[in-house]
N, C-alpha and C positions, 0 to 999 in steps of 0.2 A: 171450160177453162172455169180457171179457180178462183171464187169471190175471196174479193182481198177485204176485210174483216177491217171497220174505220183504226181500232186499236194497233191494227199490223202496217195501215200505213202514217200513223198517227209515229209511231215505233221508226218507221222509216225516216221521215222525215225531222222526228229529232236527230236519230242517228246522220245524217245527210248532211243536217247544220253544226255538226262536231265535227266531221270531216273536214269544211268548209276550215273552220276554225283554228284543227288542228295544222291545217297541209297552212294556213298562212303563218302561223307559228315556226311550222318547220323551216320554210322559206326562211323570213325570215334569222332564224339558227344558223341556218347554212351563209347568211350573208355576211353574216358577223363571224363566223367562221372563216371563210375565203377572204376577207378584208385585214384580218387578224394574219391570215396565213402569207398571206401579199408582201404586209410588212414585215412579217420576220422573214419573209425570203431576200427583202430588203437591204436590213438590217443585216442580215449575217452577208450580202456581198460588199454593204461598207466597212463594218468589222474586218472582212480579209485585206480590203485594202488598209483600213484602219494600223495593222497589223504592220502590212507591208512600210508604210510610212514610219509609224517607229522606230522601226528598224532601222528606215538609211539615216533618221535621226541620232540614233544611238551610237550610227556610223561615225557620222558627219561630229557630234560631240568630243568621241575619242578621240578622232584628228583634230580638233579644233584643241581638247585639254594637252593633247603630246605640241600643238604649236604655242601654247600660254605659257608649258613649263619653260619650253625652251627660250625663250621672250623671257621671262625674269632671269632666267638665267644667265643670258647678256646684257642683265639693266644692271644687274647685279654685281655682274663682273666688271660693265662700265663706272659704277659707282663707286667699285674698287681702287680704281686705276682709272679717277676720274682728267689726273692731268694728261692721261694721251689718249683723249677724246674733243673733240669742238663741242662747242653748248648745243650747235646745230645738231648732231649726230645723238648729244644726247636726249635731247629734246624727240624726235623721232622719233627711236626707240623707244621713249616713254609712249608716244603717242601708238606703236602701235600695239606693242605691249596692252595699253588699254585697248582699242580698236579688238585686237582679237578676244581680252576678255569680255568685253563688251556683245561679241558675237556670240559667245559661247555660253550667256549668260540668256540670252534672246534664243538661241536654237532648245538652252534647257526647259526654256516656260513652256515652248511650244511644242519640246516631250512632252511636259506635263499635260498642257493643254489637253494632247491626242489622246494621253491616257486616262482621265478625266474622261474626255468623251468616250474611248474604249468601255471603262466600266458600265457608265452611262448603259450604252448598248446592252452590254451583256446583262446589265439588269434588266433592262426591258424586253428582251429574248427569255429571259426563265417568265418574267409574268405575262410573255402573249402566248409561250409558251404551254402553260397553266391553261389561260384561255382559251387556247384552240382546243387542248385535252378535255375541259369542264362541256364547252362548244358541242363536242365528238359523242361525248357521254348525253347530255342531253337529246343529241338530234336522234340517237337509238333509240332511246325512251320513249323521247315523239312518235319514231317509225314504230315501235312494239302499238302504241295504243291504235295510230292512223294504221296499220295492216288490220290488225284487228276490230277496228268499225266497220272500216272499207272492202277488206275481201274476206278474210276467213268468220268473223259474225253472223257474215248473213249467209255461207253456206252451211256452218255449222248448225245453225240458226235450223234450218232447215229436213235435218238427219237428226238431229237431238231434242225433245220434249222440253225434259227436264231444264230449268234455267241456271239450276247450280252446278249441275253437267256441262249445260253448253259453257260456261263462263270458265270451266278446269279444261279441258278440253283446249278451248281454242288458243288459251293464253297456253299452254306448254306447248301448242305446237308451233304459236307465232313466237315464244322464248325457246326453241328451239331454233328456228328461222335465226332471227336476230345476233343470239351467240354467234352461231356460222358465219353468218357475214360482219357481227364483229372482229370475230377473231379472222377473218381473214382479213377485213380491212387496217386490223392491226399489223399481221404478218408485212403486210404488204406495203404498210407509210414504216412500219422500221424498219425494215427490209429494203426492198427494189428503190421502192419511192425516195429514200432520208439515202440512200447509196447513188442515185440518179442525181440528186440535187449536191452532194459531195462534189460525182463527177462535172455534172456545170461550173462549181463554184472553182474545181483544182483547172477546170480547161483556159477558165479566166487567170489564174494564176500561172499555168504555162505558156499564157504569152505572154503575160509581162514579162516575168521570167529573160523570156525568149525577147523583148524588148531591153532590157533593161540588165537584165548581166549577162548570159551566156549562153551558145546554142548547147552547151554538157547541160550545162542546170538545168537547162530546159527540156532535154532526154529525159533527165532523172524522173522530173515530173510529169513526163508523158507515161513513162512506165508505170510509177504508179496510179496513173491514171486507168494504166490495162489492169491491174490488179481487180483496182475496186471494179472495170465493167466487169471484170468476169464470177465476181463473187456475188455483182447483182444476176447475172446470166442462171449463175447455179440457185440461186434463191430462187428466181422467177419458178423455172423446173419444176426444184420440189414443194413448192404454193402447188402448181399445174399439176402434179403428180398424187399430193394429198386430196385433191376434190376429186377425183376421180384416174386412176392410171389405166394406161392406156393397155397394157400388157391383160390386164383382165379380163377387157374384151376380144383381144386378138387371141392369147395362149390360153388363158384357163387364169382358173385359181390360185395352183398349186404355186407356175413361173410368178404370178405375179407377185404373190406371198413373199417366194425369192427373195423378188428383188426390191419390192419395199421396203423386208425386215435386214434386206441391206444396208439400205442406204439408211435405214432410221441408226442403226447400228456405226454405221460412218459419223453420220449425222451426230446424234449423242453423246458418241465416245462410249458404246456400250456394247456389252459381250454379249449379241441375241444369238441364239441358237435353235434353228429351226428343225423337226424331226418328221418328214411324213411318211406316213404308215396306208397301205393298199393299195391299191390296184392307181393310179394318177388318171381323170379323163375330165370330159369335160360335164359340169353338172347344169342345171337350168341356172339360169341369171340373178333368179331371185334367192338361189341358196350360197351363189357364189359373191353378189354383192352385200348379201346378210354376213358369210362368213369372214369378206375382209373388211367388215367396217366392226363385226366384233370384236377381231382380234385385234384393229385400229384400236376402237379403245379402251381394251384391254392394256394395248403397249404404252398407248397415252398415260394413263393410269399409273404405271407401274413407274414412267420416267416422271412425268408433271409430281406425281403427290406421293409418292415411296419413295423415291429418290436412290431408285434401283441399280444394279452397277452389271447382273445380271438378269437374261430373263430369257426362260426355257418356252418354246411354243413347238405343242406336239398336236399333227393334226391327222387323222384315220379314217378313209373313207373307207365304206362299204357299202355292198348295194340298196339296204338299206337305212344305215346312220353314220351322219357324221359328227366326232368326237374331236373336241376342241380342247387342251390345256396349256394354259399361258399362266405361268408360274416364277415370280419372282425372289430376289433376294433383301428389299427396298424395308422400309423402315416398318407397313403392317396396319390393321387398323381392328377397329371395332366393329366388326361385320354387321350388326343390330341397328346400332347410330346410323354409320351413314351410310346405307340403305336411304334412310329415311330425311335425309338430307343430298343425297350426289344424284345432279340427273343426269350424268354418265353413266349411272349402275338403275336408274330407271328407264332410261333410252335404252340400254344393254337389253332387261328386261322384257320391255316390250316389245322389241324386236324377235326376242325367242319366243313370248308369247304366241306371238301372229304365226308362227313356224311350227307350234302346239309344242315345242321344247323345253328342256330344264338346265336352270342355270344355277349353278352350285358356284358358293366361294365360301373357302376356309381364310381367316387369316387370323394374325396373333400381333398384337405387337411386338415388336425390332424383334420379328421372326419373318418376315414374306406375309405373298400371298398367292393363293393356288386359285385360279378360277377353270372351272368343269364348267363346259359347253355341250349338249345333248344336242341333235338336230335329226327329228323321221325324215326319210327322204319320201313323200308322196307322190306317187306317178301321174296324180289326175290336176297339179300343182302347175 
């Protein structure tokens, strides 16, 4: 049994105390976020109802305005032909006109109040949206600290002795994990979650339309909801595929790449051309996963950062080496400067180094980028 020094015990107790405090802070931030989100959803439902009521009041105002115009015309005609009407008839017409005018004024005032309430809700929704976004960002940062203290810090401490190495290595691992979680969270929130929330709101509108208007209008709303559900399902499938395509395990790297690049071309509206060379065969899972992630990262760089319209992907498999070339017609960049700041390129470089491979990037601003990767195939891996 290994003896634990007093210094190590003290360090563990300090870390545990920090973990407890950070966990409490994270729970408090989560509570604030959830309360804001529930209020946001409640206000969205009220906003939908308000807009429907405003539309109803507008229609009522238009009808009342027509009635008031007609009543005023009849009153004016009676005034010109005063002798043709009795005093009672004139008084009755005047009271009817006054009643309609009063009703129009009251309706207009109610519509104005509803509009003010609508504007106030829209302002509150914007403020709540900012609060939720800030809370999620803060929660993400707290998660980085918490994971570092609670998991990776202790594991890396046992392997690395140098304090600076421990800090750098642990933080880079956690940052990669949290960045991926943040990306997935953002994609799910902005995609399926938002669409499903809209489906819920629209379903209420379908019910209201069916009750207050007509079945035909309700059917049109239902068709719109159906389109939203279909889009949400597509987004969920795309996110699942980005995590790990099933074709990679079932069929191998080349079929998985064909499907992924075809899907990416449709989704991003790109011209992606895939050219495999050599005999198609299965490789060790470490090589297949590495190839897929490297090409995925290179393609994402071309789409997100370079603004490319065309990407050429070439893969050559021999019995001893794997050669990958990803070339785009995007904006390009300064390679030396980008290597120091791009976490994606650093991750690619580390993955390639673990397999004793070579990475070469050639790029010129406004003249595209070419990524060349060479991996040796080892029999004992």
